[in-house]
N, C-alpha and C positions, 0 to 999 in steps of 0.2 A: 325640800318637799313642799314648802309653802309656795315657792316660785312655780313649781310644776302644777300645783293645784290651781293657782291663780291663772296660769297660762291655759289650762284645760277649761276653766270656767269662762275665760274670755273667748276661747274658740267656740264653745257651745253657745254662748250668748250672741256671738257675731258670726254665726256659721254662714249666713247668706253673703255677708261682706267678704269673708275669706274665700268662699267659692268663686265669687266674681274676681277677686284679686288673683286667684290661681289661674282663672281663665285668661285674664289680661297678661299674666306672666308667661303663660304658655304661648300666647299669640306673639308677644314681644320676642321670645326666643326664636320662634319660627320666622318672623320678619328679619331678625338679625342674621340668621343663617342664610336666608334667601339673598339678602343684600351683600353679604360677605362672600358667599360661595355661589356663583352663577356662571353660566357659559354654555358650552356644548356638552350634552349628556346623551350618550348612545346616538349621536348624530341628530339629536333634537335640540332646538334652539331654546335654551333656558336663560338667555340674556335678559337684562332688565329693560332693554330698549329694542322694541320690535320694529320691523319694517313699516307696518301700517301706523305705528306710533309716531313716525316722522311727520305725518300730516297733522296729527293732534298737537305735536310739539311746535310745529310751524304756526298753527292757529293760535296757540297760547302766547307765543312770542309776539304775534301781531296784535292780540288783545292787550298785551302788556306795553304796547307802544312802539315796537320795532317796525321798521320799514320792510317791504317785501324783500329787498336785497339783503338787509341785515339778518332777517329771520332765516332766509334760505341759506346763507353762508354759515350761520351759526349751527344750524341743524346738520349741514353737510360735514362741517368740521367735527362735530360731536359724534356723529355716526361713524365717521372714519376711524375713530378710536374705541368707541364703547359698544358698538353693535356686533352682530355675528360677523366673523371674518368672511370677506367676500361680498358683504352687503355694500352696494355702491349706488349712489344717486348722482344726478347732475341737476343743473338748474331747471331742466325741463320737467322734473318731477313735481315742481311747485307751480306748474302752469296748468290751468284747467283745460286749456285747448290741447296741450300735448299729453295730458294724463286724465282724460275724461272719466275713466272708470273709478279711479281712486277718489277724485274730487266730487264725482257724482254721488258717491256714498258718504264721504266725510263732511261735506259742507253743511249738512243739517245736523251733524253730531256736535253741537256747540256746548253742551253742558260741561263735559270734562275739560275742554280747553278753557272755558270761562272760569271754572272753579280753580283751575291750576294757574291762571295768569298771575295772581298775587304772589304765589309761591315761586314762580319763575322769576318774578321781579326780585325776590329776596335771595334765592339760592341759585339762580341760573337754571339750566336745563335739568339739573338734579331735582328741582322743585316739581317736576312732572310726576315724581314718585310719591309726593305727599298725599294727594287725594287717594291713590290706590292703597296706601298704608292706612289712612284713616278708615277707608272702606273695609279693610280687613279687620281692623279693631272693632268696627261696628258690627260686622258679621258675627264675631264672637259674642259681643254684648247682646245682640238680638237672639242668638241661640240660647244664651242664659236666660233671657226674658221669656222665651218659650218654655224653658224649664220651670220658671217661676209660675207661669200661667197653668202649666200642667202639673204643678207641685212635684217636680222631679229634678231639682237642681243638680244633685250629684251625677245623674245620668247625662244631664245637659253638659256638665263639665267634661265628661268622658267623650261626648260627641264633639265638643270644641277641640279636644286633643286629637281626635280622628281627623277633623277638618284641617287643623293647623299643621298636621304631619303629612297631609295629602300633597304629593308633589304636583298634582294637576291643579289643585285649588291655588296653591301659592304661586305656581308658574303663571297663571293668568290674572291673579289678583295683583301681585307685586310686579308691575310692569307698566310702561307708559301707554296703556291701551284702555279701552272703555269697558271691558267685560266685567271686571270686578265691581265697578261702580254700578252698572246695571243690576248685577246680582244683589247688591246691598239695597238698592232702591226697591227691588221686588221683595226682599226680606222685610224691609220697613212696611211695605204695603200689606204683607201677610199679617204683621202684628196689628196694624190699624184695623184690618178686617176682623181679626179674632177679638179685639177689644172694642168692636164697633158699638157705639151708643147712639148712632143716628143723629148726632148733633151737627150743627153747622160747621164746627171746627173739624170734625171727622170727615165730612163731605169735602171741605176745602183741602184738607191735608191729602186725602186720597187722590183728588183731582190733580193736585200739584205733583204728586209722585208719578202719576200716569204721564203727565206732560214732560216731567224731567226724564223719565225712563225712555219716552218716545224720542226725545232729542239727545239721548245718550248713544243709542244704537237701535237698529231695527228690532222691535220687540212686540209687534202687534199680536202674534199668537199667544204670548204670555199674558197680555192684558185681557184677551178673550177668555183665557183659562181662569184668570182672576174673577172675571165677570160671572163665569159659570159657578165658581166657588161661592160668590155672593148669592146667587140664586139658590144654591144648595143650603145656604144658611138663612134663607127666607128674606133676603134683602133685594128683592127683584128691582125696585126703583133705582137703587144705587148701582146695581149691575148694569142697568140701561145707561146710567150716567158714565160709568167706566167705559162701556163699549163706545158710546158716542164720542167721548173725549179722546179715546185712543185712536179712533178712526180719523177725527179731525186733526189730531196731532201727526198722523201718518201722512196726511196730504202733501206737506212740503217734501217729505222723503220720496213720495211717489212721483211728484212732479219733477224732482231733480234727479230721478234715478237714471243711471247710465243705461246703455242698450241691453238687450236680453242676454248678450254674451257674458255679462257679469254674474248671471244666475245659473245654478245647477251646473257647476264646473264638471267637465267631462262629457257633457252632452253636446251634440252637434246640431246645427240648424237654427231655425227661428224659434219664436216664443212657443208655438204649439208643439213643435218637436221636443223642446225642453220640458214642457209640461207633461208630455207623455213619458218622458224619461224619469220623472219624479219617483215612481215606485222603485225603480232600479237604484236611483240615488239613495233613497231612504234605506233600502236593504243593505247597501254597501256601507253607508254611514253607521248603521246599527252594528254590523259585524266588526268593522274596524274599531269603533269606540269601545266595544266590550273587550276586544282583543287587547287593546292598549291598556285598559284598566287591569286586566289579568296580568299583563307583563310588567307594567310600570307603576301601578298605584293600587295596591291591594287594600290600603286603608279606606280609600273612597269606595272601592268595590264592595267592601264590607258594609258600609253605611247604605249604599244604594240597594244592595241585595237584601239587607234587613228591612228596608222600607218597602221594597217590592213584595217580599214574603208577607209582611204585615198587611199590605194593601190587599193581597189576594185572600188572606184569612179573614180580614175585617172589612170586606168590600162595602158593606152597608154604612160604614162610618164615613163622615164627611172628610176627615183628615186623610183617609185612604184614597178616597175618590179624587181629591184635589192633587195628591201626589201623582197619580196616574195621568190626570189631565195635563198637569204642568210638564210631565215627562214627555207626553205626546207633543206638546207645544215646542219643547226644546228639540225633539227629534225632527219636527217639521222644519224648524229653522236650519238645522244641520243639513237636511235634505235639500232645502232651497239654495243653500250656499254650495252644497255639493263638494266642499273641500274635504278631502280625506286625511286622516292622521293628525288632527288638531287636538287630540288628547282631552276630550270633554269640554272644549272651550265654549261651544255654543249651548251646551247643556248646563253650564255653571250655575245658573239661577235655581236649578231644581235641588241644589244641595240643602238649602234651608227648608224646603218642603219635605225632603227626606227626613231631616231632623225632627220636624213637627210630627210627621207620621209615626216615627218610632217613639217619641216622647208621649204622644197622646195614647198610643197603644199600651204603654206601661202604666200610665195613669189609670186607664180603664181596668187593667189587670189588678192593680193594687186595690181599687175600689171594689172589684168583684170578690177578691179574697177576703177583704174586710167584711163585706156583707155575709159571705159564707161562714166566717168565723163567728159572727154575731148569731147567725141561725143555728149553728152547731153548739153554741154555748148553752149548757143546761141551766 
């Protein structure tokens, strides 16, 4: 009885710590299951090593000191065993002249390969999974931090459970690609904005995150969305800084972009024809993404639906508005890519904004009912 009482007292006294530990435990289980059980699922590629990840792996090996020939051969050998069956490369894949579309997109995405280079030195190509795994842990921690900001840690733990059991989130996070890292960078940016104190440190940190995100993968619409969020919170000067830094950071990507044929997949013709095709691309992407969530990932569908309903009900609240803005940003990136059936890949960064919207709504509800109880008390 004494042991039980002591345990109960410890749990009550260290409730926050225990909730964080539970979140990390759930995340660890999700990572372990993803690493141990992966492959083809319903003809979808759930492997840990994706075709476009070959470029980042090659870049990381080069940053780690390998020659062009050594890096190319190592990637070819690894993918022959560990990638989706039928995935085949030859040496021309690693040539910018022979493969201008891949390298036109990949050569400015230096953050993930740079961060991965030390782990590749330590663990070989398996080290390419270290940064995605750390990013996944950080996503859970940032979600819990949002719960602390909104004074709703138990619900935050529930959202962590939804996120970590989402097959879409774990599919794109735990792989040798840039999507999870970008989503975590945007999650960190959200926390910086929420806790903004207009100090030099906040300004520097937010600027650094914008630059890192821009050199992780194309994300300009998301940074414009974050700038609008800052305007809504009354931080107009900082919004201008975010906009300017994101545009300047986008210039190298724009200058090194491949031809128009790499954008709006499915469209025919030149740049103007592809631009005119954008509304069709957007509608197709929206339909396919929703259909895949219904069929493959009802956990994530639950979170996104809850955030959307809250946004419609509480439209005047900033948290609701920013979710809609960031959703439109993700939708626009999906339309620009035009690739169908990628299972919420380009919209991955909106997950943390969905969590914020739901947590903020419940905090508002709790405060409202507390005020009502005070008024009704005789």
